[in-house]
C-alpha positions as CSV (number, residue, x, y, z in Angstrom):
1,M,0.2,0.0,-0.3
2,H,1.4,3.5,-1.3
3,T,0.7,6.9,0.5
4,Y,0.3,9.8,-1.5
5,G,1.4,13.3,0.8
6,S,2.9,13.0,4.4
7,D,0.5,11.3,7.4
8,A,3.3,14.0,9.8
9,F,0.7,16.1,11.9
10,R,-2.5,14.2,10.9
11,P,-4.6,12.6,13.3
12,L,-7.0,9.5,12.6
13,S,-10.1,11.7,12.1
14,R,-11.2,14.8,11.2
15,S,-12.8,16.9,14.5
16,F,-11.1,15.8,17.6
17,R,-10.7,16.8,21.2
18,A,-7.0,18.0,22.1
19,M,-4.7,18.7,25.4
20,F,-1.1,19.2,25.8
21,A,0.3,17.0,28.4
22,A,2.8,18.2,31.0
23,D,6.2,18.1,28.9
24,G,4.3,21.0,26.7
25,R,5.9,19.1,23.9
26,T,2.9,15.8,23.3
27,L,-0.3,16.6,22.2
28,L,-2.8,14.8,22.8
29,L,-6.1,13.6,20.8
30,H,-9.4,12.2,20.9
31,N,-12.7,11.7,19.0
32,G,-15.1,10.0,20.8
33,Y,-17.8,10.1,17.7
34,A,-16.0,8.6,15.3
35,P,-15.7,5.0,14.1
36,A,-12.5,2.9,15.2
37,P,-9.8,4.0,14.6
38,G,-10.7,7.7,15.9
39,T,-11.6,6.6,18.8
40,L,-8.2,5.7,20.1
41,L,-6.3,7.6,22.2
42,Q,-3.5,9.1,20.2
43,A,-0.2,10.9,21.3
44,M,1.5,13.5,18.4
45,D,5.0,14.4,19.2
46,T,4.9,18.2,17.9
47,D,8.6,18.1,17.0
48,T,8.1,15.4,14.2
49,G,4.4,15.1,13.9
50,A,5.0,11.6,14.6
51,I,1.4,9.7,16.2
52,V,1.5,6.9,18.4
53,A,-1.9,5.5,19.3
54,G,-3.5,3.9,21.6
55,D,-6.8,2.1,23.4
56,A,-9.9,3.1,22.4
57,V,-11.4,5.7,24.7
58,L,-14.4,7.4,25.2
59,D,-12.4,10.9,27.0
60,F,-9.5,11.3,28.9
61,V,-6.9,14.0,30.8
62,P,-3.5,14.1,31.4
63,V,-2.0,14.1,34.6
64,G,1.7,14.7,35.3
65,D,3.5,12.1,32.8
66,L,0.3,10.0,32.6
67,V,-3.0,10.1,30.9
68,V,-6.5,9.2,32.9
69,A,-9.0,8.0,30.5
70,A,-12.3,6.1,30.4
71,P,-11.8,2.5,28.3
72,A,-14.4,1.7,25.6
73,D,-14.3,-1.8,26.2
74,D,-14.8,-0.9,30.3
75,P,-16.7,2.1,30.9
76,S,-17.0,1.2,34.6
77,T,-13.1,1.3,35.2
78,L,-10.3,4.2,34.1
79,G,-7.3,3.9,33.0
80,V,-3.5,5.1,33.5
81,Y,-1.4,4.9,30.5
82,R,1.7,6.2,29.9
83,I,2.2,9.5,27.3
84,R,5.5,8.6,25.8
85,D,3.6,5.6,24.4
86,L,0.2,5.1,25.6
87,A,0.6,1.8,27.1
88,R,-1.8,1.1,30.4
89,V,0.3,0.8,33.5
90,R,-3.3,0.9,35.6
91,T,-6.9,0.1,35.6
92,V,-8.6,1.7,38.4
93,P,-12.5,0.1,38.8
94,V,-14.9,3.1,39.4
95,G,-17.9,1.0,39.5
96,V,-20.0,3.9,37.5
97,P,-20.1,3.3,33.7
98,A,-19.5,6.4,31.4
99,V,-21.3,7.0,28.5
100,E,-20.0,9.3,24.9
101,D,-20.9,12.4,26.5
102,D,-19.4,12.5,30.0
103,R,-16.1,15.0,30.1
104,L,-13.1,14.1,32.4
105,A,-11.6,17.5,34.5
106,V,-8.8,17.3,36.0
107,G,-7.1,20.0,38.2
108,G,-3.9,18.9,40.7
109,G,-4.0,15.8,41.5
110,T,-7.7,14.9,41.1
111,V,-9.8,13.6,38.4
112,A,-13.6,14.2,37.8
113,M,-16.0,12.2,35.6
114,P,-19.8,13.5,36.1
115,G,-21.8,10.4,35.4
116,R,-25.0,11.3,33.5
117,R,-27.0,8.0,33.6
118,S,-25.7,7.5,37.0
119,A,-26.4,10.4,38.5
120,K,-23.1,10.2,40.1
121,L,-19.9,12.3,40.6
122,V,-16.4,9.9,40.7
123,V,-13.9,11.7,42.0
124,L,-10.4,10.0,41.6
125,D,-7.3,10.7,43.7
126,T,-4.0,9.8,41.4
127,G,-2.0,10.1,44.6
128,T,-3.3,6.9,46.4
129,W,-5.5,6.0,42.9
130,Q,-8.7,5.8,45.5
131,A,-12.2,6.5,43.8
132,R,-15.1,7.8,45.6
133,H,-18.7,8.5,44.3
134,V,-20.6,11.3,45.8
135,D,-24.5,11.2,44.4
136,V,-25.7,13.7,42.4
137,S,-29.5,15.3,42.7
138,G,-30.5,15.7,39.0
139,T,-28.5,15.4,35.8
140,P,-24.5,16.1,36.1
141,L,-23.3,17.5,32.5
142,C,-20.3,19.3,33.2
143,A,-17.3,19.4,36.0
144,A,-14.7,22.1,36.6
145,V,-11.3,21.4,39.5
146,S,-9.9,23.8,41.3
147,D,-5.9,24.4,40.6
148,D,-4.8,22.3,44.1
149,G,-7.6,19.4,43.6
150,A,-9.6,20.3,46.3
151,I,-12.6,21.4,45.2
152,V,-15.0,20.2,42.3
153,V,-17.6,22.0,40.7
154,V,-20.7,19.9,39.1
155,G,-23.4,21.7,36.3
156,T,-26.6,19.6,36.5
157,A,-29.5,19.9,34.9
158,Q,-32.9,20.0,37.0
159,G,-35.9,19.7,35.1
160,R,-35.9,23.3,33.2
161,T,-33.4,24.6,35.8
162,G,-30.2,23.5,37.6
163,R,-28.2,24.0,40.0
164,V,-23.8,24.0,40.4
165,L,-22.8,21.5,43.5
166,V,-19.5,22.6,44.9
167,V,-18.1,19.2,45.8
168,D,-15.4,18.5,48.4
169,A,-13.1,16.2,46.8
170,V,-11.3,15.2,49.8
171,A,-14.4,14.2,52.2
172,G,-15.8,13.0,48.9
173,T,-19.0,15.2,49.8
174,V,-21.2,17.7,48.0
175,R,-20.5,21.5,50.4
176,Y,-22.7,23.4,48.5
177,A,-26.0,23.2,46.5
178,L,-25.8,26.5,44.8
179,S,-29.0,27.9,42.9
180,G,-29.7,30.3,40.6
181,P,-29.6,28.9,37.3
182,R,-32.7,28.8,35.0
183,A,-31.5,26.6,32.7
184,A,-29.5,23.6,32.7
185,V,-25.7,24.6,33.1
186,G,-23.6,24.1,30.2
187,S,-20.2,25.2,31.5
188,V,-18.9,25.7,34.8
189,A,-14.9,27.1,36.4
190,V,-13.6,28.1,39.6
191,R,-10.9,29.9,40.5
192,G,-9.6,30.4,44.1
193,D,-13.1,30.9,46.4
194,L,-14.8,32.0,42.8
195,V,-16.7,29.6,41.2
196,V,-18.8,30.5,37.8
197,A,-21.5,28.7,35.8
198,A,-23.2,29.6,32.0
199,A,-26.8,28.6,32.1
200,G,-28.8,29.7,29.3
201,N,-27.7,33.1,28.7
202,R,-26.7,34.4,31.9
203,L,-23.3,34.3,33.5
204,L,-23.7,33.4,37.2
205,A,-21.1,33.8,40.0
206,W,-20.8,32.8,43.5
207,P,-17.9,33.7,45.9
208,L,-17.5,31.4,48.3
209,P,-16.8,31.9,51.6
210,P,-13.0,31.8,52.8
211,A,-11.9,28.6,54.2
212,T,-10.0,28.7,57.3
213,G,-7.0,26.3,58.6
214,S,-8.1,24.2,61.6
215,A,-6.4,21.1,63.6
216,T,-8.2,18.6,61.5
217,G,-8.3,20.5,57.8
218,T,-9.6,23.3,55.8
219,R,-12.6,24.5,56.7
220,R,-15.7,27.0,55.3
221,S,-18.6,28.4,56.3
222,T,-21.8,26.8,56.1
223,A,-23.7,29.4,54.8
224,V,-24.9,29.0,51.3
225,P,-23.8,32.1,48.8
226,K,-26.3,33.3,46.9
227,A,-25.5,33.5,42.6
228,I,-24.5,37.2,41.2
229,V,-25.6,37.4,37.7
230,L,-22.9,38.8,35.6
231,H,-23.8,39.7,32.3
232,T,-26.8,38.3,30.5
233,F,-26.1,37.9,26.9
234,E,-28.8,38.6,24.5
235,K,-30.5,35.7,22.9
236,H,-28.0,32.9,22.5
237,R,-26.6,30.4,25.1
238,A,-23.4,31.4,26.8
239,T,-20.3,29.4,27.3
240,V,-17.6,30.1,29.8
241,L,-14.4,30.3,28.7
242,G,-12.8,30.6,32.5
243,V,-11.1,33.2,34.6
244,T,-8.2,35.2,33.8
245,P,-4.8,35.9,36.2
246,G,-6.5,38.8,37.1
247,G,-9.2,37.9,38.0
248,L,-12.0,38.5,35.2
249,V,-14.8,36.3,34.1
250,L,-14.4,35.3,30.2
251,A,-17.6,34.1,28.8
252,H,-19.2,33.9,25.4
253,D,-22.2,33.5,23.1
254,G,-20.6,32.9,20.1
255,H,-21.5,35.9,18.8
256,L,-19.7,38.4,21.2
257,V,-16.8,37.7,23.6
258,A,-17.4,39.7,27.2
259,A,-14.7,40.0,30.1
260,V,-16.8,41.1,33.3
261,A,-15.3,41.9,36.6
262,P,-17.0,39.2,39.4
263,A,-16.8,42.3,42.2
264,T,-18.9,44.8,40.3
265,G,-20.0,43.1,37.8
266,Q,-18.8,45.8,35.2
267,V,-18.0,44.6,31.6
268,V,-14.4,45.5,31.0
269,W,-14.2,45.2,27.4
270,S,-15.9,43.0,25.0
271,E,-15.4,42.3,21.3
272,K,-17.9,41.1,19.1
273,M,-16.9,37.2,17.2
274,S,-17.5,36.5,13.4
275,W,-19.3,33.3,12.7
276,A,-15.2,32.2,11.9
277,S,-14.2,33.0,15.1
278,R,-13.0,30.6,18.0
279,V,-11.5,31.6,21.5
280,A,-9.3,29.4,24.1
281,L,-8.5,30.8,27.2
282,A,-5.4,29.5,29.2
283,G,-3.7,31.2,31.2
284,D,-2.8,34.7,30.3
285,R,-3.3,33.7,27.1
286,L,-6.6,34.3,25.1
287,I,-6.2,33.3,21.4
288,W,-8.5,34.1,19.1
289,A,-8.9,32.5,15.9
290,G,-10.1,33.9,12.8
291,Y,-10.8,33.4,9.3
292,T,-7.4,34.0,7.7
293,E,-5.5,35.0,10.8
294,V,-4.7,33.9,14.5
295,E,-4.3,36.9,17.8
296,D,-2.6,36.1,20.6
297,R,-4.3,38.5,23.1
298,D,-3.7,40.1,26.5
299,P,-7.3,38.5,28.3
300,E,-6.9,41.6,30.7
301,S,-7.8,44.0,28.3
302,G,-8.5,42.2,24.8
303,T,-5.3,43.7,23.2
304,V,-4.0,42.1,20.4
305,R,-0.1,41.2,21.1
306,R,0.5,38.7,18.6
307,T,-0.9,37.6,15.2
308,W,-0.2,34.4,12.7
309,P,-1.8,34.2,9.2
310,V,-3.5,31.4,8.3
311,R,-5.4,29.3,5.8
312,G,-8.8,30.1,7.9
313,P,-11.3,29.4,9.3
314,V,-9.3,27.1,11.5
315,L,-10.3,25.5,15.5
316,V,-7.9,26.2,18.4
317,H,-7.2,23.2,20.0
318,A,-4.8,23.5,22.8
319,V,-2.8,25.9,24.0
320,T,0.3,26.3,26.1
321,P,2.9,29.2,26.7
322,R,4.9,28.0,23.6
323,L,2.0,26.3,21.4
324,V,-0.8,26.9,20.0
325,A,-2.3,24.2,18.1
326,F,-5.0,24.9,16.1
327,G,-6.5,22.6,13.1
328,W,-6.7,22.6,9.3
329,D,-10.2,20.0,9.1
330,A,-8.2,16.9,9.4
331,R,-4.4,18.6,10.1
332,V,-3.2,19.6,13.1
333,G,-1.0,22.9,12.9
334,L,1.5,24.8,15.4
335,L,2.0,28.0,16.4
336,R,5.2,28.9,18.2
337,A,5.8,32.0,20.4
338,H,8.8,33.0,18.1
339,G,8.0,32.1,14.8
340,G,5.8,32.6,11.5
341,A,2.7,30.2,11.0
342,P,3.8,27.1,9.5
343,R,3.0,25.4,5.8
344,P,1.4,22.3,6.2
345,P,3.1,19.3,5.1
346,A,2.3,17.9,1.7
347,G,-1.2,15.9,1.5
348,H,-5.1,17.0,1.7
349,E,-6.7,18.2,5.3
350,S,-10.2,17.4,4.6
351,P,-11.7,14.0,2.3
352,V,-10.9,14.1,-1.4
353,R,-14.0,14.8,-3.5
354,D,-12.9,14.6,-7.3
355,V,-9.9,12.7,-9.2
356,S,-8.1,13.3,-12.6
357,F,-6.4,10.7,-14.1
358,D,-4.0,11.4,-17.2
359,G,-1.8,8.7,-17.7
360,D,0.7,8.0,-14.8
361,R,-0.1,11.2,-13.2
362,F,-2.9,12.3,-11.5
363,A,-5.1,15.7,-9.6
364,T,-7.1,15.5,-6.9
365,V,-9.1,18.2,-5.1
366,A,-10.4,18.4,-1.6
367,G,-12.4,20.4,0.8
368,D,-9.6,22.4,2.0
369,R,-9.1,24.6,-1.2
370,W,-5.9,23.0,-2.1
371,A,-5.1,21.1,-5.3
372,Y,-2.4,18.7,-6.2
373,V,-0.4,16.8,-9.0
374,W,0.9,13.6,-7.8
375,S,3.0,11.3,-9.7
376,R,1.9,7.4,-9.2
377,G,4.5,6.0,-7.0
378,R,6.0,8.9,-5.8
379,A,4.7,9.8,-2.1
380,D,5.5,14.2,-3.1
381,P,3.4,16.2,-5.5
382,V,4.0,16.9,-8.7
383,A,2.7,20.3,-8.5
384,V,0.6,22.0,-5.4
385,I,-2.3,24.4,-6.2
386,D,-3.5,27.0,-3.5
387,G,-7.0,28.4,-4.2
388,A,-6.7,29.8,-0.3
389,R,-8.1,33.4,-2.1
390,H,-11.5,32.1,-3.3
391,D,-14.1,31.7,-0.6
392,R,-15.2,28.0,-1.8
393,P,-13.3,25.5,-1.8
394,G,-13.7,22.9,-5.3
395,E,-15.7,20.1,-6.1
396,A,-14.6,19.2,-10.0
397,V,-10.4,18.8,-11.0
398,H,-9.5,17.7,-14.6
399,L,-5.4,17.2,-15.5
400,A,-4.6,17.3,-19.3
401,G,-1.1,17.7,-20.2
402,D,0.9,20.4,-18.3
403,D,-2.9,22.4,-17.8
404,L,-5.1,21.9,-14.8
405,Y,-8.7,22.7,-14.9
406,T,-10.0,23.5,-11.0
407,G,-13.3,25.0,-9.7
408,F,-12.7,26.9,-6.7
409,G,-15.2,29.2,-5.8
410,G,-17.9,28.6,-8.3
411,C,-15.3,29.5,-11.4
412,V,-13.1,27.5,-13.6
413,Q,-9.5,28.1,-13.3
414,R,-6.5,27.2,-15.8
415,W,-3.1,27.0,-14.2
416,S,0.4,25.4,-15.8
417,L,2.3,22.6,-14.3
418,D,5.1,24.9,-14.7
419,D,4.1,28.2,-13.2
420,P,1.8,26.8,-10.3
421,A,1.5,29.5,-8.5
422,T,0.2,31.6,-10.7
423,T,-3.4,31.2,-12.2
424,A,-3.4,31.3,-16.1
425,A,-6.8,32.3,-16.6
426,Q,-10.0,32.4,-14.8
427,S,-13.6,32.6,-15.4
428,A,-16.4,34.4,-14.2
429,P,-18.2,33.3,-11.2
430,L,-20.9,31.0,-13.0
431,R,-23.1,31.2,-9.9
432,Y,-23.1,27.7,-8.0
433,D,-20.7,25.3,-7.3
434,V,-18.9,23.8,-10.6
435,T,-19.4,19.6,-10.8
436,L,-17.7,18.6,-14.3
437,I,-15.0,20.2,-16.0
438,R,-13.4,18.5,-19.4
439,P,-11.6,20.4,-22.5
440,L,-13.4,19.1,-25.5
441,A,-11.6,17.8,-28.3
442,G,-9.7,20.3,-30.6
443,G,-8.6,22.2,-27.4
444,D,-10.9,25.2,-28.3
445,L,-13.4,24.9,-26.0
446,V,-14.1,23.9,-22.1
447,L,-17.4,22.3,-20.6
448,A,-18.0,22.7,-17.0
449,A,-21.3,22.0,-15.4
450,V,-23.1,23.7,-12.4
451,R,-24.6,22.3,-9.5
452,A,-28.6,21.7,-9.8
453,A,-29.3,23.4,-6.2
454,Q,-33.3,22.2,-6.9
455,R,-34.2,20.9,-10.7
456,G,-33.9,22.9,-13.6
457,S,-31.1,25.4,-12.0
458,G,-28.2,23.4,-12.9
459,A,-25.8,25.1,-16.1
460,L,-24.0,23.7,-18.9
461,C,-21.4,26.0,-19.8
462,L,-19.2,26.0,-22.5
463,L,-15.9,28.3,-22.1
464,D,-13.3,29.4,-24.5
465,A,-10.3,27.0,-23.6
466,T,-8.2,30.6,-23.5
467,T,-9.7,33.3,-21.6
468,L,-12.0,31.0,-19.7
469,S,-14.9,33.2,-21.0
470,V,-18.9,32.1,-21.4
471,V,-19.2,31.3,-25.0
472,E,-22.6,29.5,-24.2
473,R,-24.8,28.7,-21.5
474,S,-27.8,26.1,-21.1
475,A,-30.2,25.1,-18.5
476,L,-29.1,21.6,-16.6
477,E,-31.9,19.8,-15.3
478,W,-30.1,18.1,-12.7
479,T,-26.5,17.8,-11.4
480,V,-24.0,16.0,-13.3
481,H,-20.2,14.8,-12.2
482,A,-19.0,12.5,-14.8
483,A,-18.5,12.9,-18.4
484,D,-18.0,9.2,-20.6
485,P,-17.2,9.5,-24.4
486,L,-19.2,8.1,-26.1
487,D,-18.0,8.3,-29.8
488,E,-16.3,11.4,-31.1
489,H,-19.0,13.5,-30.9
490,R,-21.0,12.7,-28.1
491,L,-20.2,12.7,-24.4
492,L,-22.9,10.8,-21.6
493,L,-22.8,13.3,-19.0
494,R,-24.1,11.6,-15.4
495,G,-25.1,12.4,-12.4
496,D,-26.8,10.0,-9.7
497,L,-30.1,9.3,-10.9
498,G,-30.1,10.7,-14.4
499,A,-28.1,10.4,-17.3
500,V,-28.1,13.1,-20.6
501,E,-26.6,12.9,-24.1
502,Y,-24.1,16.0,-25.2
503,D,-23.4,16.7,-28.8
504,T,-19.7,18.4,-28.7
505,V,-20.1,19.7,-32.0
506,A,-23.7,20.5,-32.4
507,H,-23.3,21.6,-28.2
508,R,-26.5,20.3,-27.6
509,L,-28.2,18.6,-25.1
510,G,-30.4,15.3,-25.5
511,R,-33.1,14.3,-23.8
512,W,-32.7,13.3,-19.6
513,R,-33.1,9.9,-18.7
514,T,-34.1,9.5,-15.0
515,Y,-33.5,6.6,-13.0
516,T,-35.6,5.8,-10.1
517,G,-33.9,4.2,-7.1
518,R,-34.6,3.5,-3.7
519,P,-35.4,6.5,-1.7
520,Y,-33.4,5.2,1.2
521,A,-30.5,4.3,-0.5
522,R,-27.2,5.6,0.5
523,T,-25.3,6.1,-2.5
524,H,-26.1,5.7,-5.9
525,H,-24.0,4.9,-8.4
526,L,-25.0,4.8,-12.4
527,Y,-23.0,3.2,-15.3
528,P,-25.3,3.5,-18.1
529,R,-22.8,2.5,-20.1
530,R,-22.7,-0.8,-18.6
531,S,-26.3,-0.4,-18.4
532,T,-25.8,-0.7,-14.6
533,L,-27.4,1.1,-11.8
534,V,-25.7,0.0,-8.2
535,E,-26.7,1.2,-5.0
536,M,-25.5,1.0,-1.5
537,C,-28.1,1.0,0.8
538,S,-28.6,1.5,4.8
539,Y,-32.0,-0.9,5.3
540,P,-33.6,0.4,8.7
541,N,-33.7,-3.3,10.5
542,R,-34.1,-3.3,14.3
543,R,-34.9,-6.8,14.5
544,D,-31.4,-7.4,13.0
545,P,-28.7,-4.5,12.8
546,S,-26.0,-6.4,12.0
547,C,-27.9,-6.5,8.2
548,R,-28.8,-3.2,7.6
549,H,-26.6,-2.5,5.1
550,W,-26.7,-4.5,1.3
551,L,-26.0,-3.7,-2.5
552,A,-28.5,-3.6,-5.3
553,V,-28.5,-3.9,-8.8
554,T,-30.4,-3.4,-11.7
555,D,-30.3,-3.8,-15.0
556,L,-30.6,-0.4,-16.8
557,S,-31.9,-1.8,-20.2
558,D,-35.3,-3.6,-19.2
559,G,-35.1,-2.2,-15.7
560,T,-35.1,-5.6,-14.4
561,V,-33.1,-6.2,-10.7
562,R,-30.6,-8.3,-11.2
563,H,-29.6,-8.7,-7.6
564,D,-32.1,-6.9,-4.8
565,R,-30.0,-7.6,-2.1
566,I,-26.6,-8.4,-1.3
567,E,-25.9,-8.0,2.3
568,T,-22.6,-6.9,3.7
569,P,-20.8,-4.7,6.5
570,E,-21.5,-1.4,6.7
571,F,-19.7,1.0,4.3
572,T,-18.3,4.0,4.9
573,G,-18.5,5.8,1.8
574,C,-18.5,5.6,-2.3
575,G,-17.7,2.8,-4.5
576,D,-16.5,2.9,-7.4
577,L,-16.9,0.6,-10.7
578,S,-14.1,-0.6,-12.7
579,A,-13.8,-1.4,-16.6
580,E,-13.9,-4.9,-16.4
581,G,-16.9,-4.7,-14.0
582,V,-15.9,-5.3,-10.7
583,F,-17.4,-3.0,-8.4
584,A,-15.0,-1.7,-4.9
585,A,-17.0,-0.9,-1.8
586,P,-15.4,0.9,1.2
587,H,-16.1,-0.9,5.3
588,L,-14.6,-0.3,8.0
589,D,-12.5,-3.7,7.8
590,A,-11.9,-4.0,4.4
591,I,-12.2,-2.7,0.3
592,R,-14.4,-5.7,-0.5
593,L,-14.4,-6.4,-4.6
594,W,-17.8,-7.3,-5.8
595,D,-18.7,-9.6,-9.2
596,L,-22.2,-7.6,-10.2
597,D,-22.9,-10.1,-12.7
598,A,-22.4,-13.0,-10.4
599,G,-23.6,-10.9,-7.4
600,K,-20.5,-12.2,-4.8
601,M,-17.5,-10.9,-3.4
602,V,-14.6,-11.8,-5.3
603,H,-11.5,-10.8,-2.6
604,E,-10.9,-8.3,0.2
605,L,-8.3,-5.6,0.6
606,P,-6.5,-4.0,3.2
607,T,-8.1,-0.7,4.1
608,P,-6.9,2.5,5.1
609,P,-8.3,3.6,8.1
610,L,-11.9,5.7,7.7
611,V,-12.2,5.7,4.0
612,H,-14.8,7.5,2.7
613,R,-14.2,6.9,-1.3
614,V,-12.6,4.3,-3.6
615,W,-11.9,5.3,-7.1
616,W,-10.1,2.7,-9.8
617,F,-7.1,3.2,-11.7
618,P,-7.6,3.4,-15.5
619,D,-5.4,0.5,-15.8
620,G,-7.9,-1.3,-13.4
621,R,-4.8,-2.5,-11.2
622,S,-5.0,-0.8,-8.4
623,L,-7.5,1.5,-6.2
624,L,-7.3,4.6,-5.2
625,A,-8.6,5.6,-1.6
626,G,-9.2,8.3,-0.2
627,S,-9.6,8.7,3.7
628,D,-12.0,10.8,5.8
629,N,-9.2,12.4,7.6
630,G,-7.4,13.3,3.8
631,A,-4.9,10.7,3.5
632,L,-4.6,9.0,-0.2
633,H,-3.1,5.8,-0.1
634,E,-2.8,2.9,-3.6
635,V,-4.7,-0.4,-2.5
636,P,-3.2,-2.7,-5.3
637,A,-5.5,-5.5,-6.3
638,P,-5.1,-8.7,-6.6
639,G,-4.7,-10.9,-9.3
640,R,-4.1,-7.6,-12.3
């Protein structure tokens, strides 16, 4: 299996939760919602980008040179792992099953796990590895632990309202049940004697009574503190970012960031967020990511201290005094305190959308606004096209010799591989996304198909091959993704369930032929030249969940169903039909090859992680497999 591009700084899944370990150079990653291997706990070396994968877990927190996580195969325990190799060194029984939405919290040497289903809080002392259970009234939704590990704050939902519980981590008892929230508590924070929570659109605070020393330990007054409404956002749900070293409370509602002084309730500073804004507070650093830049701000005043230009939008994953880990979809980028923005390694950062083969070279385009040209068998790309200045990624690409055509931003661009940094020509906007680009015979015209957002709203445009200006435009009933040559003067344009002939000399569309498939089919593959409709179906069968995925094959010449239901394991994406009639379908455990005439599987191929689509190479000897995290692999087919 050959890999195209670099796997450095590429996690096993696209979206993930990340935290830095105590060593400051290891980034821990995990996605609790992805299928395996996305659920694996991962450790990334921030110097090399190399990733080590461990067990499948539900969530994790770093504690010193260890990681505490809830194993997916035994959620009633907490596993303890070494950071350097993610080997499990200890298993701590806790007796309370964790679920996907439970989030671990850590502070000092204390780990807290709110159990939504069990209505219990698990408090783990990492010094003695003893776990305590604390009964919680209502449903625990979130937790935070004080810096010294002595206090655990739990946000709960109780019907239409909520409460905040302050738990003594040493005694394992609820010290205060704080009232005031009028909605479920979505986020909490604690710093010193100040407890902060966000419930609905309100930001609340409770100053705890000061602790006093005694012969038996630390004591606090039993008088329950009263809630202080620090700020009310206009309409949207608030989220607590944290408490700054200077004592300001930072929160946002997705549209506005506000820094509030808890003593007076005064908003010290505030700033509007754009749709692309992401913010994270870590100590004295407020990291603010926008569409084209990431800013390091002073959380006390909101002033910008440092700016890095980036290809946006990006997500901020984790922050240390030296590093900011941010995300390009399926890549991790690192911003260092002394250095510029990094260039991502070669390879896509999101799933590949289209592939164009031309001899031993092929071009790819994805949702990351990059286009690559690859030479078969070489890991490094032949050419790299940056479409960052366009507002939308491309859905179509076509490689013809040394000319590359892309469809960034709803336009068609032509690039020369001799000068890939400069656009040779670009069309005017074609209204919607371009889904097909094909130069016509003779080299004077280029055919471009525009997505049909609704029936009849698509377009088929003829462009001048030199200037890419629109020569002719006609309406297109459905969206088309592919063009198959029928003879010297005719193309067959096909979409998911429809096809139409196009005369390349008269520049005229024929009559649409629409093929009716099953409404619950997940994916349709239409091959009119072989009179074949292949449907990858997900049929809801509650009585037998193992039989929910199957293939159906229809003969288009007479409408007969060759194979109504070929049961298979779960699909992970779109398949492809070879010129010899072998259909390749991606699954979690393998890529399966099917003889559609006989209706049986003929081979199982090893699969890269999380394959979302496969394409046959024109010679039929191997498959190009695109993964959900943007990785590209060439998988040899047996006996070819």
